[in-house]
C-alpha positions in Angstrom: -114.7 -40.8 -43.4 -112.2 -43.6 -42.3 -113.0 -42.9 -38.5 -116.8 -43.6 -39.4 -116.1 -46.5 -41.4 -114.5 -48.6 -38.9 -116.8 -48.2 -36.2 -118.4 -51.5 -35.2 -116.6 -53.4 -38.2 -113.9 -55.9 -38.3 -110.8 -54.6 -40.3 -107.3 -55.5 -41.5 -105.4 -52.4 -42.2 -101.7 -52.8 -43.9 -99.5 -49.6 -43.8 -96.2 -49.7 -45.8 -93.5 -47.1 -45.5 -94.5 -45.2 -42.5 -91.4 -44.0 -40.8 -92.5 -40.9 -39.3 -93.9 -40.8 -36.0 -96.1 -37.8 -36.5 -97.6 -39.6 -39.5 -98.5 -42.8 -37.3 -100.0 -40.6 -34.6 -102.1 -38.8 -37.2 -103.6 -42.1 -38.6 -103.8 -43.8 -35.3 -106.6 -41.5 -33.9 -108.9 -43.1 -36.5 -108.5 -46.6 -35.2 -111.2 -47.4 -32.4 -109.8 -48.9 -29.2 -110.9 -52.0 -27.6 -112.0 -54.4 -30.8 -109.7 -57.1 -30.4 -110.9 -58.9 -33.8 -109.5 -55.8 -35.7 -105.7 -55.4 -36.7 -103.2 -52.7 -38.2 -99.9 -54.1 -39.7 -97.1 -51.8 -40.2 -94.5 -52.9 -42.7 -90.9 -51.4 -43.3 
């Protein structure tokens, strides 16, 4: 559902407390590539 929602849209997503590389990789596949107007911010 997330993947479909992000196609052709601008977004700012803030992720907190992502320490596991596998967790980021699982989430990363949902973000469309090539859209320079959108951002994903990871905080620690």
